[in-house]
Each structure stands twice: as C-alpha cells, then as structure tokens.
C-alpha positions as CSV (number, residue, x, y, z in Angstrom):
1,M,81.5,141.3,120.1
2,V,80.6,143.2,116.9
3,M,83.4,143.5,114.3
4,S,84.1,146.6,112.4
5,A,83.7,146.7,108.7
6,A,87.4,147.0,108.3
7,E,88.0,143.8,110.2
8,R,85.6,141.7,108.2
9,P,87.4,141.8,104.9
10,L,90.6,140.8,106.7
11,E,88.8,137.8,108.2
12,M,87.3,136.8,104.9
13,A,90.7,137.0,103.2
14,Q,92.3,134.9,105.8
15,G,89.5,132.2,105.7
16,P,90.3,130.5,102.5
17,A,94.1,130.6,103.2
18,E,93.4,128.9,106.6
19,M,91.2,126.2,104.9
20,K,93.8,125.2,102.4
21,P,96.1,123.4,104.8
22,S,93.1,121.5,106.2
23,K,92.1,120.3,102.7
24,V,95.7,119.2,102.0
25,A,95.9,117.4,105.3
26,I,92.6,115.6,104.6
27,D,93.8,114.6,101.1
28,W,97.1,113.4,102.4
29,R,95.4,111.3,105.1
30,G,93.1,109.8,102.4
31,R,96.0,108.8,100.2
32,L,97.7,107.3,103.2
33,L,94.6,105.2,104.0
34,D,94.3,104.1,100.4
35,R,97.8,102.7,100.6
36,A,97.3,101.2,104.1
37,P,97.3,97.5,103.0
38,F,100.5,97.9,101.0
39,L,102.2,99.8,103.9
40,V,101.1,97.2,106.4
41,A,102.6,94.5,104.2
42,C,105.9,96.4,104.0
43,L,105.9,96.9,107.8
44,M,105.2,93.2,108.3
45,L,108.1,92.2,106.0
46,A,110.5,94.7,107.7
47,L,109.5,93.4,111.2
48,I,109.9,89.7,110.2
49,I,113.3,90.4,108.6
50,G,114.4,92.4,111.6
51,I,113.5,89.6,114.0
52,Y,114.9,86.9,111.8
53,G,118.1,88.9,111.3
54,S,118.6,89.3,115.1
55,L,118.3,85.6,115.6
56,Q,120.1,84.2,112.6
57,S,123.5,85.3,111.3
58,G,124.0,86.0,107.6
59,V,120.5,87.1,106.9
60,F,121.5,90.4,105.3
61,T,123.6,88.8,102.6
62,L,123.3,88.1,98.9
63,D,123.4,84.4,99.6
64,E,120.3,84.7,101.9
65,L,118.5,86.7,99.3
66,N,119.2,84.0,96.7
67,L,117.9,81.3,99.0
68,D,114.8,83.1,100.2
69,T,113.9,84.1,96.6
70,A,114.2,80.6,95.4
71,A,112.0,79.4,98.3
72,A,109.4,81.9,97.5
73,M,109.5,81.8,93.6
74,T,106.9,79.1,93.1
75,L,104.4,81.0,95.2
76,M,105.3,84.3,93.5
77,L,104.6,82.8,90.1
78,A,101.3,81.4,91.2
79,A,100.4,84.6,93.0
80,T,101.2,86.7,90.0
81,G,98.5,84.9,88.0
82,Q,96.1,85.1,90.9
83,T,96.7,88.8,91.3
84,I,95.6,89.4,87.7
85,V,92.4,87.4,88.3
86,L,91.7,89.2,91.6
87,V,92.2,92.6,90.0
88,R,89.7,91.5,87.4
89,G,87.3,90.7,90.3
90,G,87.4,86.9,90.1
91,I,89.3,84.0,91.7
92,D,91.2,81.0,90.2
93,L,91.3,77.8,92.2
94,S,92.4,75.8,89.1
95,I,96.0,76.9,89.5
96,G,96.3,74.1,92.0
97,G,95.4,71.5,89.4
98,M,97.6,73.1,86.8
99,I,100.6,73.1,89.1
100,S,100.1,69.4,89.9
101,L,99.5,68.5,86.2
102,G,102.6,70.5,85.1
103,T,104.9,68.7,87.6
104,V,103.7,65.2,86.6
105,I,104.0,66.0,82.9
106,A,107.5,67.3,83.5
107,A,108.5,64.3,85.7
108,T,107.3,61.8,83.1
109,R,108.3,63.6,79.9
110,F,111.5,65.5,80.6
111,T,114.7,63.8,79.4
112,D,118.4,64.5,79.2
113,D,117.9,65.8,75.7
114,P,117.5,69.6,76.0
115,P,115.5,70.2,72.8
116,T,112.9,67.5,73.8
117,T,112.6,68.9,77.3
118,A,112.4,72.5,76.1
119,L,109.5,71.4,73.7
120,W,107.6,69.7,76.6
121,A,108.2,72.8,78.8
122,L,106.6,75.0,76.0
123,I,103.7,72.4,75.8
124,I,103.1,72.8,79.6
125,L,103.0,76.6,79.3
126,A,100.7,76.5,76.3
127,L,98.5,74.0,78.1
128,G,98.3,76.3,81.1
129,F,97.2,79.3,79.0
130,V,94.6,77.2,77.0
131,I,93.1,75.7,80.2
132,G,93.0,79.1,81.8
133,A,91.4,80.7,78.7
134,L,88.8,77.9,78.8
135,N,87.9,78.9,82.3
136,G,87.4,82.4,81.2
137,L,85.2,81.2,78.2
138,L,83.0,79.1,80.5
139,I,82.6,82.0,83.0
140,S,81.6,84.4,80.2
141,L,79.3,82.1,78.1
142,L,77.6,80.2,80.8
143,K,77.5,83.2,83.2
144,L,78.8,81.0,86.0
145,Q,80.7,82.1,89.2
146,P,84.5,81.9,88.8
147,F,84.7,80.1,92.1
148,L,82.6,77.2,90.8
149,V,84.1,77.0,87.4
150,T,87.7,77.0,88.6
151,L,86.8,74.6,91.4
152,A,85.5,72.1,88.8
153,T,88.6,72.6,86.6
154,W,90.9,72.1,89.6
155,S,89.2,68.7,90.3
156,I,89.5,67.7,86.6
157,L,93.2,68.6,86.4
158,N,93.9,66.8,89.7
159,G,92.3,63.7,88.3
160,V,94.3,63.8,85.1
161,A,97.5,64.4,87.1
162,M,96.8,61.3,89.2
163,I,96.1,59.2,86.0
164,I,99.5,60.2,84.6
165,L,101.4,59.7,87.9
166,P,99.3,58.2,90.7
167,T,102.0,58.9,93.4
168,D,104.9,61.3,93.8
169,G,107.8,60.3,91.6
170,G,109.2,60.4,88.2
171,S,112.5,62.2,87.5
172,I,113.7,65.6,86.4
173,P,117.0,65.8,84.5
174,G,119.9,67.3,86.5
175,W,120.5,70.2,84.1
176,W,116.9,71.4,84.6
177,V,117.2,71.1,88.4
178,G,120.4,73.0,88.3
179,F,118.6,76.0,86.8
180,A,117.4,77.2,90.2
181,S,121.0,77.5,91.4
182,A,122.5,79.0,88.2
183,Q,124.2,82.3,88.8
184,L,125.0,85.4,86.9
185,F,127.1,88.1,88.6
186,G,126.6,86.2,91.9
187,V,122.8,86.4,91.6
188,T,120.9,83.2,91.1
189,S,118.2,82.8,88.4
190,P,115.2,83.1,90.9
191,V,116.3,86.7,91.7
192,W,116.6,87.5,88.0
193,M,113.1,85.9,87.6
194,L,111.9,88.3,90.3
195,L,113.2,91.2,88.2
196,V,111.4,89.8,85.2
197,L,108.1,89.6,87.1
198,V,108.5,93.3,88.1
199,L,109.2,94.3,84.5
200,F,106.2,92.2,83.3
201,W,103.9,94.0,85.7
202,W,105.3,97.4,84.6
203,W,104.5,96.4,80.9
204,F,101.2,94.9,81.8
205,R,99.9,98.1,83.6
206,A,101.2,100.3,80.8
207,T,99.3,98.4,78.1
208,S,95.6,98.5,77.2
209,I,95.3,94.9,78.4
210,G,96.2,95.8,82.0
211,T,94.1,98.9,82.1
212,T,91.1,97.2,80.6
213,I,91.3,94.3,83.1
214,Q,91.5,96.8,86.0
215,A,88.7,98.9,84.7
216,T,86.5,95.8,84.2
217,G,87.3,94.7,87.8
218,S,86.3,98.2,89.1
219,N,83.0,98.3,87.3
220,E,82.1,95.6,84.8
221,K,78.9,97.2,83.7
222,S,80.5,100.5,82.9
223,A,83.4,98.7,81.1
224,F,80.8,96.8,79.0
225,L,78.9,100.0,78.1
226,S,82.2,101.5,77.1
227,G,82.7,98.9,74.5
228,V,84.9,96.4,76.4
229,S,84.5,92.8,75.4
230,I,84.0,91.0,78.7
231,T,84.6,87.6,77.1
232,R,87.9,88.7,75.7
233,V,88.9,90.2,79.1
234,N,88.1,86.9,80.8
235,L,90.0,84.9,78.2
236,V,93.1,86.9,78.7
237,T,92.8,87.2,82.5
238,Y,92.3,83.5,83.2
239,G,94.7,82.5,80.4
240,L,97.5,84.5,82.0
241,S,96.7,82.9,85.3
242,G,97.0,79.4,83.8
243,L,100.2,80.4,82.1
244,F,101.8,81.6,85.4
245,A,100.5,78.5,87.2
246,A,102.3,76.4,84.5
247,G,105.4,78.4,85.0
248,A,105.2,77.8,88.8
249,A,105.1,74.1,88.1
250,L,108.2,74.2,85.9
251,F,110.1,76.1,88.6
252,L,108.8,73.8,91.4
253,V,110.3,70.7,89.8
254,T,113.7,72.4,90.0
255,Q,113.2,72.3,93.8
256,T,111.7,68.9,94.2
257,G,113.3,66.9,91.3
258,A,110.1,65.0,90.9
259,G,106.4,65.3,90.1
260,S,103.4,65.2,92.5
261,P,99.7,64.9,91.5
262,T,98.6,66.7,94.7
263,V,101.3,69.4,95.3
264,G,99.3,72.2,93.7
265,K,96.7,72.4,96.5
266,D,99.4,73.8,98.7
267,Y,99.6,77.0,96.5
268,I,95.9,77.8,96.0
269,L,95.0,79.7,99.3
270,P,98.6,81.0,99.8
271,S,98.5,82.6,96.4
272,V,95.3,84.4,97.4
273,A,96.8,85.2,100.8
274,A,100.0,86.7,99.3
275,A,97.9,89.0,97.1
276,V,95.6,90.1,99.9
277,I,98.5,90.7,102.3
278,G,100.0,92.9,99.6
279,G,96.9,95.0,99.3
280,V,95.0,93.4,96.3
281,S,91.3,93.9,96.8
282,L,89.1,90.8,96.8
283,F,86.4,92.9,95.1
284,G,88.5,93.7,92.1
285,G,89.8,96.9,90.6
286,R,92.7,97.5,93.0
287,G,96.1,95.9,93.4
288,H,99.7,95.9,92.5
289,L,102.2,93.0,92.0
290,A,104.8,94.7,94.2
291,G,102.5,94.1,97.2
292,T,101.8,90.5,96.1
293,L,105.6,89.8,95.9
294,I,106.0,91.3,99.4
295,G,103.2,89.1,100.6
296,A,104.8,86.0,99.2
297,F,108.1,86.9,100.9
298,V,106.1,87.4,104.2
299,L,104.5,84.0,104.0
300,T,107.8,82.3,103.1
301,L,109.9,84.0,105.8
302,I,107.3,83.1,108.5
303,G,108.5,79.5,108.1
304,N,112.1,80.6,108.5
305,L,111.2,82.6,111.6
306,V,109.3,79.7,113.2
307,F,112.3,77.5,112.6
308,V,114.9,79.8,114.2
309,L,112.6,80.4,117.2
310,H,112.6,76.6,117.8
311,V,108.9,76.4,118.1
312,S,106.5,73.9,116.7
313,S,105.8,74.2,112.9
314,Y,102.1,74.2,113.8
315,W,102.5,77.8,114.7
316,Q,103.3,78.8,111.1
317,P,99.6,78.7,109.9
318,V,98.6,80.5,113.1
319,A,101.0,83.3,112.3
320,S,100.0,83.3,108.7
321,G,96.3,83.6,109.7
322,V,97.0,86.5,112.0
323,I,98.9,88.4,109.3
324,L,96.2,87.7,106.8
325,L,93.6,89.0,109.3
326,L,95.5,92.2,109.8
327,S,95.9,92.6,106.0
328,V,92.1,92.2,105.5
329,L,91.5,94.7,108.2
330,A,93.8,97.2,106.5
331,S,92.2,96.6,103.2
332,S,88.8,97.2,104.7
333,V,89.9,100.5,106.1
334,A,91.3,101.5,102.7
335,E,88.0,100.5,101.0
336,K,86.0,102.6,103.4
337,A,88.4,105.6,103.0
338,A,88.2,105.4,99.2
339,R,84.3,105.3,99.3
340,N,84.2,108.3,101.7
341,R,86.6,110.3,99.5
342,V,84.3,109.6,96.5
343,Q,81.2,110.7,98.4
C-alpha cells in the first residue's frame, strides 16, 4: 500500500518517539543485569532468613542480630581485605597465615595489663600491614603471580605460627574476650564494627586510593599509561588486606579465648566466596563491600539453617557450594551484559 506524502511526515515524526521507550527499556535491562550478582546475593539472604525465621523463634530480634553479626565478624573482616585485593584484580591467600599468626601472638603475649595488651594489638595490626605490603612489593618487583606469592607467604606465616605455639592453646585476658559482648544502646560491639566497615568503604571509594585501585583492576595497562604507580597500588592494596586479616585475628580470639596456628586456613576460601557471592568480580575492577558483607552473612546463616533443620553438618559445604555456583553464574551473566553494552 502506497502512503501519501501527508502520511509520511507523520510516520517519521512518530518513529523516534516510538524508539525512545525501547532504548530506555534496553538500558534499564542492562543496568539490572549489571547488578545481577548483588541482587542474587540479597535474594539468597532474604530466602535464608525467611526459612530460618519460620523454623526458629526470635530470629527477627536485636539479640539475634547481635549474635549473628558476632559469628560473621571474623569472616567479614577477612573478606573486606580480600575484596580490596579482588577489586585490584589479585587474590590474597596469605590472610590465612596472618590470622593464625595473629591469634598465637595474642594468646602468648596478651596480659591482664591493658596498656601492654593494647601495644601488642597495635604490633599485630602493624605486622599485618607490613607483611601484606611485602606481598605487594614482591608481586610488583618480581612480576610474580599474586596466587603464588601469597601462597608462599601463607606457608611461611603458618610455619612461624607453629613455632610460636605448636598446638591450640595460650590464653586471652577476660577483659579482651568480653569486648565481643560489650553493648552500647543495646547493640553489641560487632554490630558497631559492621557500621565502621560500611563507613570505611564509603571513605575508601570516595578517595583517590579506592578509585585508583579500582581503575587499575579494570585495566592495569591504561592505569599505568595514565601515570599510576602500579607498585604503590600493590603496596596499599595488599597492605590493607594484611591489616584487615590482623584485625580478624584480634576479633577471633574474643570468640575462642585462645590461639591456633592453623585456624586461618578456615577463612581463606570463605573470604573469596563471600566476596564472589556479593558480586565482586574475580577479574578485577568491579565490586562493593555491601555485597561482600551480605555474602558473609549468607555463609554464616547457612550453618544456622542446617542446625535448625536437624540435618548433618556435612550439608553445609554442599549448600555453600551451590550458592557460590549460582553467584558465579550471575556474575558471568553480568560480565557478558557489560561487554555487550560496551560493544
């Protein structure tokens, strides 16, 4: 059917207007796909809390929040440092050795004298940063893979921890152990620590340090050509990871009341898993601490859910693996969507 000349301008005028909603819809769908890993993590957490709350009384209370946050805090601290490294595009296995070393130093050096204990706590934190920075220096100067460097450091730190304290033991002063249950306005210190972690990430992302680390993780070559010192970025990145691992050790001893030369290995893969579940990319350049914290809660609450379901504890790693697989799948979908949008 042949259109009249009068009808053609009307069609042409309507064309762009009809295309706009389509472009908006495509852009909205792309943004949703970009956030898929984080949204999946939120959905998982909501589902686990819903099931847990239907089987156990008192789940939706402040007391339960205090308990669950305390249970997850060691992993949250370790995963915070791991998140920074993953956003950089690396990985840090040495956090396991640093956590073990930190607990045995605390168990053998902490006393009932608060100033002395506070000094040793600062030494542990400083040691964590220095060892982490050394990892970054070795990676930069020797051009070695982060996996291999941090694997070697993990082994060395574990050996030193076993020299200091061959078996689980030692003692932690009661006033330090009581820190985990200390309350302010009915909220325990781990919940306040969670708030501090959120504020830290807000500060971190707002500074040149955070933006430089993320930019380097997205494209190291472009960052280098822009004048970014890769060595400095690695020093800060792995230094912060070591610092948070040391912090995880200091909090862990408030839960155990003793040191352990091997306990750190239990936090290496879970710290990576918490970050991946929360939407942090294993290829660098993308991730947010909010997702990591949610991932840590997911991994922690799985244990609670397995307990209330009265099933074998062997199902906990199975459930964690399934959740991790779903998160990796969501992350893969988001990566492909981001590439398609760029193209």
